[in-house]
C-alpha positions in Angstrom: 179.8 154.9 159.6 178.8 151.3 159.4 176.2 150.6 162.0 175.9 147.0 163.2 172.4 145.7 163.2 171.1 142.6 164.9 169.3 139.8 163.1 165.8 141.1 164.0 166.5 144.5 162.5 167.8 142.9 159.3 164.7 140.7 159.1 162.4 143.7 159.7 164.0 145.7 157.0 163.8 142.8 154.6 160.0 142.4 155.3 159.5 146.2 154.8 161.4 146.0 151.5 158.8 143.5 150.2 156.0 146.0 150.7 153.7 143.5 152.4 153.3 145.6 155.6 152.1 148.6 153.6 149.6 146.4 151.8 148.2 144.9 155.0 147.8 148.4 156.5 146.1 149.5 153.3 143.7 146.6 153.4 142.9 147.1 157.1 142.0 150.7 156.9 138.6 151.9 155.8 140.0 155.0 154.1 139.4 155.6 150.4 141.4 153.3 148.1 141.4 152.8 144.4 141.2 149.0 144.6 138.7 148.7 147.5 135.3 147.9 146.1 133.1 147.6 149.3 133.0 151.1 150.7 130.6 152.5 153.4 127.5 153.8 151.6 125.7 156.3 153.9 123.5 158.4 151.7 122.4 156.2 148.8 120.5 153.7 151.0 118.8 156.6 152.7 117.6 158.1 149.4 116.5 154.6 148.2 114.5 153.9 151.3 113.0 157.4 151.3 111.9 157.1 147.7 110.5 153.7 148.2 108.6 154.8 151.3 107.2 157.8 149.4 106.0 155.6 146.6 104.3 153.3 149.1 102.4 156.2 150.8 101.5 157.6 147.4 100.1 154.1 146.4 98.0 154.2 149.6 96.3 157.4 148.4 96.4 156.9 144.6 97.1 153.3 143.4 98.2 152.9 139.9 100.4 150.8 137.7 102.8 153.6 137.4 103.5 153.9 141.1 103.9 150.1 141.4 106.3 150.0 138.5 108.3 152.9 139.9 108.5 151.0 143.2 109.8 148.0 141.2 112.6 150.1 139.7 113.6 151.4 143.1 113.6 147.9 144.6 115.7 146.7 141.7 118.4 149.3 142.6 118.6 148.1 146.2 120.6 144.9 145.6 123.3 147.0 143.8 123.6 149.2 146.8 124.0 146.1 149.1 126.6 144.5 146.8 128.7 147.7 146.7 128.4 148.4 150.5 130.5 147.1 153.3 128.4 143.8 153.5 128.8 143.0 149.8 131.7 140.7 150.1 131.3 137.0 151.1 131.0 136.4 154.8 133.8 133.9 154.7 136.3 136.7 154.2 135.1 138.6 157.3 137.4 139.1 160.3 135.9 139.2 163.8 135.0 142.9 163.7 133.3 142.6 160.3 131.4 139.4 161.4 130.1 141.1 164.5 129.0 144.1 162.3 127.3 141.8 159.8 125.4 140.0 162.6 124.3 143.2 164.3 123.2 144.8 161.0 121.1 141.9 160.0 119.6 141.6 163.4 118.7 145.3 163.3 117.2 144.8 159.8 115.1 141.7 160.8 113.8 143.3 164.0 112.8 146.5 162.2 111.1 144.5 159.4 109.3 142.3 161.8 108.0 145.4 163.7 106.9 147.2 160.5 105.2 144.1 159.1 103.3 143.2 162.3 101.9 146.6 162.8 101.7 147.4 159.1 99.4 144.4 158.3 97.0 145.5 161.0 97.0 149.1 159.7 96.5 148.0 156.1 93.6 145.7 157.0 92.0 148.5 159.0 92.3 150.9 156.1 90.9 148.4 153.7 87.9 147.8 155.9 87.3 151.5 156.8 87.7 152.8 153.3 86.1 149.9 151.5 88.9 149.3 149.1 88.3 147.4 145.9 90.4 144.3 145.1 92.6 146.2 142.6 93.4 148.9 145.1 94.3 146.3 147.7 96.5 144.4 145.2 98.4 147.6 144.2 99.0 148.5 147.9 100.2 144.9 148.7 102.6 145.0 145.7 103.9 148.4 146.8 104.3 147.1 150.4 106.2 144.1 149.0 108.6 146.4 147.0 109.1 148.5 150.2 110.0 145.3 152.1 112.5 144.3 149.4 114.1 147.8 149.5 114.3 147.7 153.3 115.7 144.2 153.3 118.6 145.2 151.0 119.3 148.7 152.2 118.9 148.6 156.0 121.8 146.3 156.7 124.1 148.3 154.4 122.9 151.5 156.0 123.4 150.2 159.6 126.9 148.8 158.8 128.0 151.9 157.0 127.1 154.2 159.9 128.6 151.8 162.5 131.8 151.1 160.7 134.9 152.5 162.4 138.0 153.5 160.6 141.3 152.0 161.7 144.3 154.2 162.1 146.5 154.3 159.0 149.7 153.2 160.7 
């Protein structure tokens, strides 16, 4: 039986034949895909922040070149986490949902960093005065705090965006 179709049905089947609708759906979903580079990273930023924080607190107790160099290695891994996360692509390619997520994640990061640094400076100055730190001890602690700040700057937006990212339905 030859079913008669109207012009819109013919056009719809022609567009489906090209495969473009399937590509658009594949690009819009947050599901795992072979060609999708910027995936939500939920656990690697947590481990990086935890190890950098641990190294910072160890440097407060026992400053050494080894701890500062380990903090440098951890801080060097953080940009790679950011570039492979959901915010790693250029912001010009963002749609409205991704732009709002990018804005919220950086505002969260900057607010938390401002809070940590305002109170952290007071605490470090108090510790330096109370424990009578030598200059070398203070320099190691300041370098470790800088490495922790770098790690937080690169990992917090990725962590926030990865946990707040919603998946779109497949079809």
